[in-house]
TORRODREN-987040 format. One record per residue (C-alpha): residue number from 1; residue in one letter; chain; y, z, x. Coordinates in steps of 0.1 Angstrom, whole numbers. Layout:
! residues N
- NUM/a/A/Y/Z/X
...
***
This chain:
! residues 524
- 1/m/A/223/-57/-259
- 2/s/A/194/-74/-276
- 3/a/A/160/-67/-260
- 4/i/A/143/-97/-243
- 5/v/A/109/-80/-245
- 6/r/A/97/-62/-276
- 7/v/A/62/-47/-277
- 8/e/A/49/-26/-306
- 9/g/A/14/-11/-311
- 10/l/A/-2/-30/-281
- 11/r/A/-39/-24/-279
- 12/i/A/-63/-37/-253
- 13/a/A/-101/-31/-256
- 14/i/A/-128/-42/-231
- 15/g/A/-161/-39/-248
- 16/a/A/-163/-6/-266
- 17/a/A/-136/10/-244
- 18/s/A/-100/12/-255
- 19/v/A/-80/8/-223
- 20/v/A/-45/5/-239
- 21/d/A/-39/23/-271
- 22/g/A/-8/17/-292
- 23/v/A/18/12/-265
- 24/s/A/54/2/-275
- 25/f/A/84/-6/-254
- 26/e/A/115/-28/-251
- 27/i/A/134/-43/-221
- 28/a/A/169/-57/-223
- 29/p/A/184/-82/-199
- 30/g/A/196/-65/-167
- 31/e/A/173/-35/-173
- 32/c/A/143/-22/-155
- 33/l/A/115/-2/-173
- 34/a/A/90/15/-150
- 35/i/A/55/24/-159
- 36/v/A/39/51/-138
- 37/g/A/6/69/-140
- 38/e/A/-28/73/-123
- 39/s/A/-52/45/-114
- 40/g/A/-71/34/-146
- 41/a/A/-43/45/-169
- 42/g/A/-37/9/-182
- 43/k/A/-4/2/-164
- 44/s/A/-13/-32/-149
- 45/l/A/-31/-43/-181
- 46/t/A/0/-35/-201
- 47/a/A/22/-54/-177
- 48/r/A/0/-84/-175
- 49/s/A/-1/-87/-213
- 50/l/A/34/-102/-208
- 51/l/A/18/-130/-187
- 52/g/A/-14/-136/-207
- 53/m/A/-33/-127/-176
- 54/l/A/-59/-103/-189
- 55/p/A/-97/-103/-183
- 56/d/A/-117/-127/-204
- 57/a/A/-136/-98/-220
- 58/a/A/-103/-82/-231
- 59/e/A/-94/-81/-268
- 60/v/A/-57/-79/-274
- 61/t/A/-39/-69/-306
- 62/a/A/-3/-60/-312
- 63/d/A/19/-53/-342
- 64/r/A/46/-71/-322
- 65/l/A/46/-90/-289
- 66/e/A/78/-108/-284
- 67/v/A/90/-124/-252
- 68/d/A/124/-141/-248
- 69/g/A/128/-143/-286
- 70/e/A/94/-159/-292
- 71/d/A/64/-144/-309
- 72/a/A/37/-144/-281
- 73/g/A/11/-127/-302
- 74/g/A/-7/-159/-311
- 75/w/A/-2/-178/-278
- 76/r/A/-33/-195/-264
- 77/e/A/-39/-201/-227
- 78/r/A/-20/-234/-227
- 79/d/A/10/-217/-243
- 80/w/A/10/-190/-217
- 81/r/A/7/-216/-189
- 82/r/A/40/-232/-201
- 83/r/A/58/-198/-199
- 84/r/A/44/-183/-167
- 85/g/A/70/-188/-141
- 86/s/A/96/-203/-165
- 87/t/A/98/-173/-188
- 88/v/A/79/-145/-171
- 89/g/A/75/-143/-133
- 90/l/A/51/-121/-114
- 91/v/A/55/-103/-81
- 92/s/A/22/-87/-72
- 93/q/A/12/-60/-46
- 94/d/A/-4/-80/-18
- 95/a/A/18/-110/-8
- 96/l/A/-7/-121/18
- 97/a/A/-34/-124/-9
- 98/a/A/-10/-139/-35
- 99/l/A/2/-166/-12
- 100/d/A/-22/-194/-3
- 101/p/A/-29/-190/35
- 102/l/A/-35/-228/38
- 103/r/A/-1/-238/23
- 104/r/A/33/-236/37
- 105/v/A/57/-210/23
- 106/g/A/80/-238/10
- 107/a/A/51/-253/-10
- 108/e/A/43/-220/-26
- 109/v/A/79/-214/-37
- 110/a/A/82/-250/-49
- 111/e/A/51/-249/-71
- 112/a/A/67/-235/-102
- 113/i/A/98/-257/-97
- 114/v/A/75/-288/-97
- 115/v/A/53/-276/-126
- 116/h/A/82/-267/-149
- 117/r/A/104/-296/-137
- 118/t/A/134/-274/-133
- 119/v/A/145/-297/-104
- 120/t/A/132/-332/-97
- 121/g/A/132/-353/-66
- 122/r/A/117/-343/-32
- 123/e/A/151/-337/-15
- 124/a/A/164/-316/-45
- 125/v/A/132/-295/-46
- 126/r/A/134/-289/-8
- 127/d/A/171/-279/-11
- 128/r/A/162/-255/-40
- 129/v/A/134/-239/-20
- 130/v/A/158/-232/9
- 131/e/A/184/-219/-15
- 132/l/A/159/-195/-31
- 133/l/A/147/-182/3
- 134/d/A/183/-177/13
- 135/r/A/190/-159/-19
- 136/v/A/162/-133/-12
- 137/a/A/176/-128/23
- 138/v/A/149/-146/43
- 139/p/A/165/-154/76
- 140/e/A/163/-191/88
- 141/p/A/151/-202/54
- 142/a/A/145/-238/64
- 143/l/A/123/-227/93
- 144/r/A/104/-201/72
- 145/a/A/97/-227/45
- 146/r/A/77/-247/70
- 147/q/A/57/-217/81
- 148/r/A/25/-204/66
- 149/p/A/22/-168/52
- 150/h/A/4/-153/82
- 151/e/A/34/-163/104
- 152/l/A/57/-140/84
- 153/s/A/60/-103/85
- 154/g/A/50/-82/55
- 155/g/A/86/-78/43
- 156/l/A/93/-115/46
- 157/r/A/61/-124/28
- 158/q/A/71/-101/-1
- 159/r/A/106/-117/-2
- 160/a/A/89/-152/-2
- 161/l/A/67/-140/-31
- 162/i/A/98/-129/-50
- 163/a/A/115/-163/-43
- 164/s/A/84/-180/-58
- 165/a/A/84/-157/-88
- 166/i/A/121/-165/-97
- 167/s/A/120/-202/-86
- 168/a/A/118/-215/-122
- 169/s/A/145/-191/-134
- 170/p/A/124/-167/-156
- 171/t/A/142/-142/-178
- 172/v/A/116/-115/-172
- 173/l/A/100/-103/-139
- 174/v/A/68/-83/-138
- 175/a/A/67/-64/-105
- 176/d/A/33/-48/-100
- 177/e/A/34/-24/-71
- 178/p/A/58/-46/-52
- 179/t/A/65/-22/-23
- 180/t/A/30/-7/-17
- 181/a/A/20/-6/20
- 182/l/A/55/-17/31
- 183/d/A/73/3/57
- 184/a/A/103/24/47
- 185/t/A/131/1/58
- 186/v/A/113/-30/44
- 187/q/A/107/-11/11
- 188/r/A/143/-3/8
- 189/r/A/153/-40/14
- 190/v/A/129/-52/-12
- 191/l/A/142/-27/-37
- 192/e/A/178/-37/-29
- 193/l/A/168/-73/-36
- 194/l/A/152/-64/-70
- 195/a/A/182/-43/-79
- 196/q/A/204/-74/-72
- 197/l/A/182/-95/-94
- 198/k/A/185/-69/-121
- 199/a/A/223/-69/-117
- 200/d/A/222/-107/-122
- 201/g/A/207/-101/-156
- 202/l/A/169/-103/-150
- 203/a/A/147/-80/-171
- 204/i/A/122/-62/-149
- 205/l/A/90/-44/-158
- 206/l/A/80/-23/-127
- 207/v/A/46/-8/-122
- 208/s/A/45/16/-93
- 209/h/A/29/48/-81
- 210/d/A/59/53/-58
- 211/l/A/83/77/-76
- 212/g/A/110/71/-50
- 213/a/A/110/34/-58
- 214/v/A/111/42/-95
- 215/a/A/140/65/-91
- 216/g/A/160/39/-71
- 217/l/A/154/9/-94
- 218/a/A/144/19/-129
- 219/d/A/167/26/-158
- 220/r/A/139/40/-180
- 221/v/A/104/54/-173
- 222/a/A/72/54/-193
- 223/v/A/45/78/-181
- 224/m/A/10/65/-189
- 225/r/A/-22/83/-192
- 226/d/A/-56/72/-206
- 227/g/A/-40/41/-222
- 228/r/A/-10/58/-239
- 229/f/A/26/66/-231
- 230/v/A/27/104/-229
- 231/e/A/64/106/-220
- 232/t/A/93/81/-221
- 233/g/A/130/83/-214
- 234/t/A/158/76/-190
- 235/t/A/148/79/-153
- 236/a/A/171/109/-150
- 237/q/A/154/126/-180
- 238/v/A/118/119/-171
- 239/l/A/120/126/-133
- 240/g/A/146/153/-135
- 241/a/A/135/173/-165
- 242/p/A/99/162/-175
- 243/t/A/85/177/-206
- 244/h/A/49/166/-205
- 245/p/A/25/186/-183
- 246/f/A/10/154/-168
- 247/t/A/45/142/-158
- 248/r/A/52/175/-141
- 249/a/A/18/172/-123
- 250/l/A/28/137/-110
- 251/l/A/61/150/-97
- 252/a/A/44/181/-81
- 253/a/A/19/158/-64
- 254/r/A/45/143/-41
- 255/p/A/39/152/-5
- 256/v/A/61/180/8
- 257/p/A/68/188/45
- 258/g/A/43/211/60
- 259/s/A/51/242/80
- 260/p/A/55/235/117
- 261/r/A/27/247/139
- 262/a/A/30/259/175
- 263/i/A/23/233/201
- 264/d/A/-14/235/212
- 265/e/A/-20/233/249
- 266/a/A/-57/226/244
- 267/p/A/-71/196/263
- 268/p/A/-66/164/242
- 269/a/A/-94/150/221
- 270/l/A/-77/116/226
- 271/e/A/-53/105/252
- 272/a/A/-37/71/259
- 273/i/A/-19/64/292
- 274/g/A/5/35/297
- 275/l/A/-11/11/273
- 276/r/A/1/-25/273
- 277/r/A/-11/-55/253
- 278/v/A/3/-90/255
- 279/y/A/-7/-119/233
- 280/p/A/-2/-154/247
- 281/s/A/19/-177/225
- 282/g/A/1/-209/234
- 283/t/A/33/-226/243
- 284/r/A/55/-223/274
- 285/a/A/87/-225/254
- 286/r/A/80/-195/231
- 287/g/A/67/-172/259
- 288/d/A/41/-145/256
- 289/r/A/45/-117/230
- 290/v/A/44/-81/241
- 291/a/A/27/-63/212
- 292/v/A/26/-29/229
- 293/a/A/45/-18/260
- 294/d/A/37/13/281
- 295/a/A/25/34/252
- 296/s/A/13/69/260
- 297/l/A/1/96/236
- 298/r/A/-22/126/233
- 299/v/A/-36/146/203
- 300/a/A/-55/178/206
- 301/p/A/-84/190/184
- 302/g/A/-72/203/150
- 303/r/A/-38/185/154
- 304/t/A/-24/155/136
- 305/l/A/-3/128/153
- 306/g/A/17/105/131
- 307/i/A/26/69/140
- 308/v/A/54/52/121
- 309/g/A/73/19/124
- 310/e/A/80/-14/107
- 311/s/A/56/-42/102
- 312/g/A/51/-59/135
- 313/s/A/61/-29/155
- 314/g/A/28/-27/173
- 315/k/A/11/2/153
- 316/s/A/-20/-18/144
- 317/t/A/-24/-31/180
- 318/l/A/-21/4/193
- 319/v/A/-47/17/168
- 320/r/A/-72/-11/178
- 321/m/A/-68/-1/215
- 322/l/A/-74/36/206
- 323/l/A/-106/26/187
- 324/a/A/-116/3/216
- 325/i/A/-117/-27/193
- 326/e/A/-92/-44/217
- 327/r/A/-90/-38/255
- 328/p/A/-55/-31/269
- 329/d/A/-42/-54/295
- 330/s/A/-32/-23/314
- 331/g/A/-34/14/309
- 332/e/A/-63/35/297
- 333/v/A/-77/55/267
- 334/l/A/-96/87/273
- 335/l/A/-118/102/246
- 336/d/A/-128/138/251
- 337/g/A/-113/136/285
- 338/l/A/-137/108/296
- 339/p/A/-130/71/301
- 340/w/A/-132/51/268
- 341/s/A/-113/19/269
- 342/a/A/-124/10/304
- 343/l/A/-161/11/294
- 344/s/A/-182/-19/285
- 345/e/A/-191/-22/248
- 346/r/A/-227/-14/257
- 347/s/A/-216/18/275
- 348/r/A/-194/28/246
- 349/r/A/-221/24/220
- 350/s/A/-235/59/223
- 351/r/A/-201/75/220
- 352/r/A/-185/53/193
- 353/g/A/-193/78/166
- 354/r/A/-170/103/183
- 355/i/A/-139/83/170
- 356/q/A/-139/70/134
- 357/l/A/-116/49/113
- 358/v/A/-105/57/77
- 359/d/A/-90/24/66
- 360/q/A/-64/17/39
- 361/d/A/-87/-4/17
- 362/a/A/-118/16/10
- 363/f/A/-130/-10/-14
- 364/g/A/-130/-36/13
- 365/a/A/-145/-12/39
- 366/l/A/-175/-3/17
- 367/n/A/-203/-28/10
- 368/p/A/-198/-35/-27
- 369/r/A/-235/-42/-32
- 370/w/A/-247/-9/-18
- 371/r/A/-250/24/-35
- 372/v/A/-232/54/-19
- 373/s/A/-266/67/-9
- 374/r/A/-273/37/13
- 375/i/A/-238/36/27
- 376/l/A/-242/72/39
- 377/d/A/-278/67/50
- 378/e/A/-267/38/73
- 379/a/A/-240/60/89
- 380/l/A/-264/89/94
- 381/q/A/-291/66/108
- 382/a/A/-266/52/133
- 383/h/A/-258/87/144
- 384/g/A/-295/94/150
- 385/v/A/-302/117/121
- 386/p/A/-340/117/113
- 387/r/A/-350/100/80
- 388/a/A/-362/133/65
- 389/r/A/-327/149/70
- 390/r/A/-306/120/57
- 391/a/A/-308/126/20
- 392/p/A/-298/163/22
- 393/a/A/-272/154/49
- 394/a/A/-257/128/25
- 395/r/A/-254/154/-3
- 396/e/A/-237/178/21
- 397/l/A/-212/151/32
- 398/l/A/-203/143/-4
- 399/e/A/-199/180/-12
- 400/g/A/-177/183/18
- 401/v/A/-153/157/3
- 402/g/A/-154/171/-32
- 403/l/A/-180/148/-48
- 404/d/A/-214/157/-63
- 405/a/A/-248/142/-58
- 406/g/A/-244/122/-89
- 407/h/A/-221/98/-70
- 408/l/A/-250/88/-47
- 409/a/A/-263/64/-73
- 410/r/A/-230/46/-78
- 411/r/A/-217/15/-61
- 412/p/A/-180/12/-49
- 413/g/A/-170/-8/-79
- 414/e/A/-181/21/-102
- 415/l/A/-158/46/-84
- 416/s/A/-121/52/-88
- 417/g/A/-98/45/-59
- 418/g/A/-97/82/-49
- 419/q/A/-134/85/-51
- 420/r/A/-139/54/-29
- 421/q/A/-116/69/-3
- 422/r/A/-135/102/-3
- 423/v/A/-168/82/3
- 424/a/A/-151/64/32
- 425/i/A/-141/98/47
- 426/a/A/-176/111/41
- 427/r/A/-190/81/60
- 428/a/A/-166/86/88
- 429/l/A/-177/123/91
- 430/a/A/-214/114/92
- 431/s/A/-212/108/130
- 432/d/A/-196/142/137
- 433/p/A/-164/127/152
- 434/v/A/-138/145/173
- 435/v/A/-111/120/162
- 436/l/A/-103/104/129
- 437/v/A/-79/74/129
- 438/c/A/-64/72/94
- 439/d/A/-47/38/89
- 440/e/A/-25/40/57
- 441/p/A/-52/61/40
- 442/v/A/-33/67/8
- 443/s/A/-8/38/5
- 444/a/A/-26/22/-24
- 445/l/A/-33/54/-43
- 446/d/A/-13/70/-71
- 447/a/A/6/102/-65
- 448/t/A/-19/127/-78
- 449/v/A/-48/110/-60
- 450/q/A/-27/107/-28
- 451/a/A/-22/145/-29
- 452/q/A/-60/151/-34
- 453/v/A/-69/128/-4
- 454/l/A/-42/144/18
- 455/d/A/-54/179/9
- 456/l/A/-90/168/17
- 457/l/A/-80/155/51
- 458/a/A/-61/187/58
- 459/s/A/-90/209/47
- 460/t/A/-115/188/67
- 461/q/A/-94/192/98
- 462/r/A/-93/230/93
- 463/r/A/-130/231/87
- 464/l/A/-142/209/115
- 465/g/A/-113/209/140
- 466/v/A/-110/171/142
- 467/a/A/-80/155/157
- 468/i/A/-62/130/134
- 469/v/A/-42/100/142
- 470/l/A/-23/91/110
- 471/v/A/-6/57/106
- 472/s/A/16/56/75
- 473/h/A/47/38/63
- 474/d/A/54/67/40
- 475/l/A/75/93/59
- 476/s/A/68/119/32
- 477/v/A/31/116/40
- 478/i/A/39/120/77
- 479/a/A/62/150/70
- 480/s/A/34/167/51
- 481/m/A/5/161/75
- 482/a/A/17/155/110
- 483/d/A/24/180/138
- 484/e/A/40/154/160
- 485/v/A/52/118/154
- 486/l/A/57/87/174
- 487/v/A/82/60/162
- 488/m/A/75/25/173
- 489/r/A/97/-6/173
- 490/d/A/89/-40/189
- 491/g/A/59/-25/207
- 492/v/A/78/3/222
- 493/i/A/77/40/214
- 494/v/A/114/47/208
- 495/e/A/112/83/198
- 496/r/A/86/111/198
- 497/g/A/84/148/192
- 498/a/A/76/175/167
- 499/t/A/77/160/132
- 500/d/A/103/183/117
- 501/a/A/126/176/147
- 502/v/A/122/139/146
- 503/l/A/126/135/108
- 504/q/A/154/161/105
- 505/r/A/174/154/137
- 506/p/A/165/118/148
- 507/t/A/182/106/180
- 508/h/A/174/69/180
- 509/p/A/193/46/157
- 510/f/A/161/30/144
- 511/t/A/146/64/136
- 512/r/A/178/73/117
- 513/d/A/175/41/97
- 514/l/A/139/50/88
- 515/v/A/148/85/79
- 516/a/A/176/72/56
- 517/g/A/149/55/37
- 518/l/A/131/88/33
- 519/a/A/162/105/19
- 520/e/A/172/78/-6
- 521/p/A/168/76/-34
- 522/k/A/165/112/-44
- 523/l/A/143/124/-73
- 524/f/A/166/142/-97
***
């Protein structure tokens, strides 16, 4: 079958730096090519060259750049504008950021239809939007079309984004990390949807750090490093019998289950007893929403408790109550055996450093205008460290997370994703906490960087004896890190126990569904 995308000798330079160097590939209708590699390898820039969506400073040359039978090498912005949506669609990583929060979902899906005039007439456009939402398996599509993005779950937002991307019937779909930060069952549904679109003849270029997603969807894989493809081939060849050392390193970096540890009877560093949180709906007809119902947990020093569940299961609300960002309607949180959630904010202030958050988005959590030295200095000052001790303490913190003093002069934007997450961990450790709450700490990182950050958390725990509460949609991360795991659904803890027992012998139907997402697809 003739290729619908042909790229030969693609080069992208930004200033004096060559960020993509001589890349070539083809994609046929009904085929998926996946590009994998570390952050900064040039994956997204390569993918976005098919959309003409590159930085203004980028200089692009190619021996051949052909899309849907047309030579795109000389296209200007107005030429690309005519093809975006109608020839090439884009599904990006963060649907909440990609969808306009002020517009209804139906208007977002309809935009490309209206711009490219694939359907005319208000009623016809409305019908087409509902048809598209139904096609991507959004329940109650007419109702969802009238809602705004924040009213949809993460999985439904991603489906709506896919509906928007295919609304003008493109022949090529660029999927840039389409399942990052989605829970296991939602990931599987999105991948099944993309597989159906591929079966219908859509050509897909997939960029992903999730090798499980790649194994389940891609026909061929290109491994990218430092702007070049170092290995290409069928998915079975590349993931099953890699020849390049870097590909082998990527596969080896996947989290593997840890060895079970004996249950520790030490007093808990953090304990929650019967937590309940209800959000009023604002209308009598809809009723109040129970976000968390009767949740109890305990985690001892030096132990890791994993929390898993789908979007909307109550994980984030539970975490906010553990951190005392929200007060439970009933129940209590104890920190170091002492009251925590029941205290006033003023009373908590002196102890707040004892429990620290490591967030998913280190770039958003760190002040982009501050150098690392100031970020750490502020944290140390808040912990009461004297001015004269802060500079050496900052260097010690960085060394503890595997960075050297040279990083003190850098701002977050000058660091890689893994380095930013290390700085975020160093900042969290500045207050000498007894508990680290890690909320999706590696979901946006590539496989090798994920492994480095997980190793860092494990070594930090061994060195300092901190208790860790780990929230993750990635069950392989939970399997590799957690001693015990809680499974949440609709605000209720439906299963709990030792990690190996819960993941290998689940008893609740929902847990079995989650674990099925861990087992499939297999890497060869």
